[in-house]
N, C-alpha and C positions, 0 to 999 in steps of 0.2 A: 439190696438192703444195706443201709449205712451201718458202719461198725458200731456206732453209739446205740443204735436200735437193737442190734444183735446182742450187745453186752447187756442191755436192759432185759431182754428176753431171757438170757442165760442166768442172770442174777435172780430174777423173779422165780425161775424154775428151780434153781438151787435152794432158794429160801423156802419154797413150798415144801421141799423134802428135807428140811433141816433136822428133823428128828430121826430120819433114816437116810443120811446124805449119800450122794454119789461122791466117791473119793476122787475128785478131780480138782484141779486148779487151772481153769481156762485162762488163756491169754488171747485177747482180740486185738488185732492190728490191721490197719487199713487206712484208706484215704476217704475223707468225707466228701460231700458234694462240691466243696471249694478246693479240692485237692490238698487239703491240710491233713497232716498225719494224725492218726488217733491211735493210742495205745492204752489198753486197760487190762486189768487182771482181777480175779476174784478168788476168794477162799472157797472152801467146800460148802459153806452155808450161804453164799451169795453176797458177802461183803465186798463191794467193789472198790477198787483203787485205780485211779487213772493218773498217769505221770506223763511227762513229756520226753523222757529220755530212755529208760530201760527197766526191765523186770528180770528177776531170776527166781525161778520156782523149782520145786522138786528136791530130790535128795542131794544134789550138788549145789544148791542155792548159795550156801555159805562160801563155797569156793569161787563161784562165779561173780558174786557181788564185789569182792575186792578187786578182781581183774577188770570188771566193768567200770568201777569208779576210777581206776588208774588209766585205762585206755580211752574212754569215751570223752568226746568234746562236742559241744553243740555246733551245728552247721557243717557237719562232715558230708562229703559227697558219697554217692553210692559205692564206688570202688573202695574208698577209705573206710566206709562203714562196714563193708564186707570184710575187709582185712582185720579190723578191730573185732568184729564178731567172731571170725575164725580163730584169732589168737585167744580170745576170751574162752570160747568153747574148748579149744585144745587144752588150755591151762586147767580149766575146771574139771574136764572129763578125765584127765590124767591123774587127778587127785582123788577122784571118787569112783571106786570100782563098780558101784551100782548104776552109774549114769549111762552106761552103754558103750557102744563101740563107734561112735561117730555122731554126726548131727547133720541136719539139713538147714541151710540158711536161705530164707526167702527174702529177697529184696523187692519191696513194693514201691513202684514209682508211677507217676501219671501215665507213662507209656506202656506199663505192663508189670508182670511179676516174673522174676527170675529166681530159679531154685538152683543152689549149688550144694553138692554133697561133700561133707568133710569126713575123712576116715582117720581114725585114731588107732592106738595100740589095741591089739586083740589078745592080750595075754592075761 
């Protein structure tokens, strides 16, 4: 299933439950049929936003957005994108106690999906 179709299914399902919403903010990321990246997010009632660069949602969104805007540049390769993602997550998670004790970064390329786990402070 293409990511654009999955996002459409999610937003319609969320909008249908707008009076008693699911308390989620999904992010859909993937490659379309032409291996072009697709990135979209939705609020809890199904209002879709699609961007070409990055999203930050959840309790630490305010902390992540500033770091994303500072580190991200269009046209980065997979290794550089992982490094920027890791630094952004580490910066944001250290500033928000509710965000958790780490993150998993998924790199989606035409050759496959790579998952790398980040561990942060646990105090």
